[in-house]
N, C-alpha and C positions, 0 to 999 in steps of 0.2 A: 553751715546753716541751711536748713531745708528751704528749697525754692518754693514749696507749697504755699507758705504764708510768711510774709515779712513782719516780724513782731515789732511792736511799738514800745519805745522807752524801756528797753531791756535793763540797762544799768540802773535806772530809777526804780524799777520794780524790785530788783535784787536788793537794793539799799532799803527800799520801803518795807520789804518783808523781814529784813533783819534776820536772815536765816540762822537758825540755832542748831547746835549739835543734837542729833537724834530727833529732830523735828519732823512732824507729819504735816504736809502741805496739800491743799486742795486746789487744783487748777481746773476751774469749771468750764473753761473754753479753750480746749487744747489747740485747736487749729492744727498746724503742722508739728506741734510739740516743741517749738523753739524756746518759749518761756520756761517750760518744764525742764528742758535740757539744761538751760543755764542755772536753774535752781539746783538741780541734781549735781551739776559740775561744780557748783560753788562750795559744796560740803559733802564729803563722801559718806556721811552718816545719816543724811536726811532721806525721807521717803515722799513720794508723790502719789496722790490719787487724782487721776485726770479724767475728765468727761468731755464729750462733745456729741451732739446729736447728728452730725454729718458723718455718714459711714466712710466717706473718702478721707475725711480728717482723721478718723480713728485709725484707718489703715496706714496713713502717712505717719501719724504720731507713733504708732507701734514700731515702724522702721526707725524713726529718728531716735527713739528712746531705747532701742534694743540693747545697747551697751550697758544700760542701767536696769535691765529687765528684772533684776532681783530687788530693785528699790522703786520700781514704777508700776503702778496698776492703772491700766487704761480701760475705761468702761464707756460703751455707747449709751449715752443718757443726756437728757436736758439737765443743765446745771441746777435748774429749779427743783429737780428731784434729788437733791443732795442728801436729804435725810435718809431716804431708802438706800442709796449707795453706801453711805457711811455706816449705817446700821447693819447692812449685810456684811460689811467688812469688820464689824465689831469695833468701830472707831467712835469713841464718845466725844472726844475733844480734839481740836486741831491747833497747830501752832501758827497757821497762817492760811490765807486763801487769796486767790487771784481770779478776777472776772475781767476778761478783755472783751467788752461788749462790741456789737457791730458785726460786720461781715468780714470774711477772710479775703486776702489777696487772691487766692485761688478761686473763690466763689465769684468775685468781681470779674476776673480775667477769663474765666471759662465760659465760652459762648453758649454751650449747651445748658449751663445752669440758669441762664436767663435773668440775670440781676441787673445788667448794665444798659442804660439807655443809649450808649454809644454803639452797642452791637446790634445793628439794625435787623439782622436776620435771625437773631437769637429767639428761641421760643419763650413766650411769657411763662416763667416758672417761679423763680425766687424762693424756692423751698430750701431751707438750711438742712432739713432732714429730707433726703430725696424720696423716702418712703411715706412721707406725710400725705394725707388726702387732699388738703387744700393747696391750690397753686394760685399764682397771680392771674392766670387765665380765668380761673373760676371766679375770682374776686371781680375782675374787670368786666366779665361778661354776665355774671350772675347776680351781683349785688344790686339792690335798688338804687335809684338816683339819689335818694336821700342818704342812704348809707355810704355811698361813694363820696358824696360831698362832705359828710362828717369826717370820714377817714382822711381826706386830703387836707381838711382844715385843721383837724386835731393832731394828726401824726406828721403832716408835712408842713403845717403852718403856711399853707398855700392860699394867698389872698385872692387868686383868680380861680378858686375851686369850682364855683358855679359854672363858669363858662367852659372850663375843661371837662367837667362831668357832662354837660349838655352835648359836647362833641362826642364823648364816648358813647352815650346812650343813643345818639342819632346814628352813629356808625354801626353799632352792634345790632340795630334793627334790620340791617341789610345783610350783614355777615359778621361772624365772630371775629374779635380782635385776637390775633394769634401771635404776633411777634413784638419784640421790644421796639423795633422801628416803627411799627404802626401806632403803638401807644405814644411813643415820643412825638410823632407827628401831630397827633390829636392834642397832646398837652401843649405843644408849641403854638398850634393854631388858636388855642384858647387864651393865650397870653398876649396882651397888646404889643404891637411891634416894638415900641420903645423900651419895653422891659424884657425882650427876648435876648438871651445870651446863649453861648454854646452849652451851658449847663443848666438852662432854665427848667429842664424836666427833672432835675435831681430831686427836688422836694416831693414831687408826686410819686416818683419811683420809690423814694424812701418810705413814704406813707403806706404804699401798697405792700412793700416788703415787711414793714412792721406788723401790718394786719395779717399777712400770710403766716408769719412765724410767731405771732403772739408775743412779740419781744417785750412789751411793757407790762403785760398782764402778770401779776404776781411778782414783779421784780422787787418791789418794796419789801414784801414779806420774806423773799429769799435773802436779800442783803441783810435784813435784820436778823433772820435766823442764823445765817452763817456767822455773823459778827458775834452773836451770843454763844455760838459754839466754840469760839476761840478760848484757849487757855489764857490765864492772866499773862499779860505782856505779849500775847499773840498779836499778829498784824493782819489787817485786811487791806487789800489793794483792789481798786476798781477803776478800769479805764473806760471812759465814755467817749462818744463821738458826736453826739448832738444834744441840744439843750433839753429835750424831753426826758431822756434817760438820766442826764446829769442832774436835773432838778429832783428827780425821784431819789437818786443816791444821796444827794446833798441833804434832803429833808430827813431821810432815815438816819444819817450820821448825826445831824443836829439834834434829833430827838434822843438818840442814845447818849449824846455828849452832854445833855442838859440835866440839871438836878431838879430840885423842888419846883413844882408848878402850882403851888398853893397861891390863892389871892394874897396880895401884899398886905392887906389889912389884918390877916391872921397873925397872931403873935408867935405861934410856933407852927412848924411843918406838921401836917396831918396826912399828906399824900404818901410820904415815905419814898418818893422817887429819888434815886441816886444816879450820879454820873456813872455810866458803864464803860465809856471809851474816851480816849483823848484824840482830838483831831491833830494828826501829825503834820499834814500839809496837803496842798493841791499843787500839782506840777504839770507843766506842758513840755512838749518835745523841744530839744535843743535846736538852735539855729542850723547846726550842721545836719541834724537828722531831718528837719523839715526840707532842707535843700535836697537831700538824698532820697527822701520818701515823702512826696507831697501829701500822702494820705495821713501822715502824722500831724498835719497842721491843726486839725480840729480836735485832736485827742486831748483829754484831760485825765490825769491820774490822781485819784483821791486815796490817801493813806490814813488809816486809823490804828490805834493801839488799844487793846483791851486792858482796862485797869481794875476789873473785878474778877473774882474767881468764876 
């Protein structure tokens, strides 16, 4: 297994996808290629189209999947651009897809990538695509006080957002905030002492990371579009790591799994809406996995099956 990224719930994903002979599968978040490796190893007749916007992930996945190079296509792209990727490959329908949302182990553990509040000297960056224009430094030093407060409240669900943002604005008036350590200190100082914990900056860092990478923008349309691109009996698997993205995925799946939405007083259906998917289940990591990989504790895997053509 590649050390670049430790994949979550591998066995559950393989069972969830119900890998079929000759199937074409889309892995929208390759990371180090470990999920895709297991899918390809599970059946010698399947093919994978894998995308990631992190050039380092693309390089690592290429190495990891090299033994399956005749069955694996690796593309540097945001998974939300799946339509262009599949159309360029002349793939109309797929047998399954996987989205493993969140950040990779490599991104968290690499100091120069600037994701982790525990890495005091790391530069404020947080870009999944290292070539992207917007960084965490830009957000923290350039956004208005009102915009920063909204981001922390909406994306971090941080109840002390106002005090934290006041600290940020006050500090940046004298000098730019450059490192994860500087930001972590400002966040901690904005939280009342009785609520401070070793991880009390996590929510604020999450919020800024989501803004930098546009993680929630268009997620609903992407999940809906990928699900509708499934062949009949095809499977969709989405792994989420926090409540914001999980609620989005849950709403999309509930919408696609529901039938008629006509008012109850109507004697017959006039909307014509039909169930498009079956909700197969929602899963969490095993006790053993959470002991071996603490990052799996917050992960939720939702699996659906397409029931229409």
